[in-house]
N, C-alpha and C positions, 0 to 999 in steps of 0.2 A: 504494500500500500504506500501511498504518498502522503507524508505528513509535513506540515509547516508547524514547527514548534515555536510558540511565542517566547519572547525574551524573558518574561516573568516565570515561565515554566522551567526554563533552564537547560544548560548544555548537557547535563548528565542524562536527562530524559531523552534528548536527541541522540546521544551516544548509545544508550540502551536500545532505542528503536533501530538504529543502524546495525547493531549487533544481532538484532532479530531479522535482519535482511529487508528492512523497509527503506524506502527512499525518503530522505529527510532534508528539509531546509530548516536550519536553526537561525532564528533572528538574532539570538545572543551571539552566535559565532560569526554569522555572515552579514548581518545588517543591523548591528547594535544601534539603538536609538530610533529605529524606524517607527513612524507614528502609526497608530491603530488603523486609520483610514487606509493607509498604504498596505498594511499587513492584510487586511480583509480583502482589499482589491487584488493584491498579488495572489493570495490563496485562491480566489475565484478564477482569475484569468489563467493561472498556471495549473489549475486543477489539483490543489492540495487540500487535504482535510486539516483544518486548523485545530491545534491542541493549545488550550490556554487556561489560565486560572484567573483571568481578568474579566470580571462580570460586565465590563463596558461593552464587550462584543455582543451580549444579548440585546442591549439597547441599540447598537448599530444595526442589527438584523431585524429586530421586531418593531422598533420605533422609527428608525431611519430608512428601513427597507433595503439595506445592502444585500445583494445576492451572495450566495456562498455555495461551496461544494461539499460542505459538511463541517461541523464545529463540535469539538469535544470540550465542554466546559467542566473543568475540575473544581468542584465546590467542596473543598476539603477542610475539615477541622484541623488536621495535622498537615501542614504544608511542606514537610520534609520530603526530600527527593525520593527516599525509599517508599513513602506512602504514595506519591505520584506514580511511580513505576508499578507498584503493586496494583493500584487502581486501574491503570491503563492496561496492564497485563490481563486482568480479569475481564475488562471491557472487550479486549481483542479476542479472548477465548470464547466469550458468550455472544458477542454482537458484531463481530467484524464485518459481516455481510450487510449490516444495517447502518453503518456510519456515514456512507456517502449521502450527501444531500439532506442530512438530518442535523438538527441541533440537539446534542445529547448532553444532559447534565449528569455527571457522575460524582457520587460521594463515596466514602469508604464502604458504605453498605447498600447503596441503591443506585439504580440507573433509571433515568427518565428521558423520554423522547418528547421534547417540547413541540407544541403545535403552533402554527401561525394563525 
């Protein structure tokens, strides 16, 4: 799969996804400081599924109407990298075929597909 990992989600998540043989663009590593409007635009144009823990992307999609190719919003109590990776791993195991073109909210214990 193709993932664009937001800067706030971190380079270790991007590295882990690469180790799992996913194609990854890491904002932290490759475009640090990129503004959110450009992140969501790039993800859409270049067909990336965005992984972020920035709730502002929900507003960009649901209020401002930005198109997307899929967004995974990590809404975690524990923001440590190990928790992010564990949550994404579980998400990929159970829902990998449903990530494209959906807005997915993932917590440590739940997954919800948001509706427009």
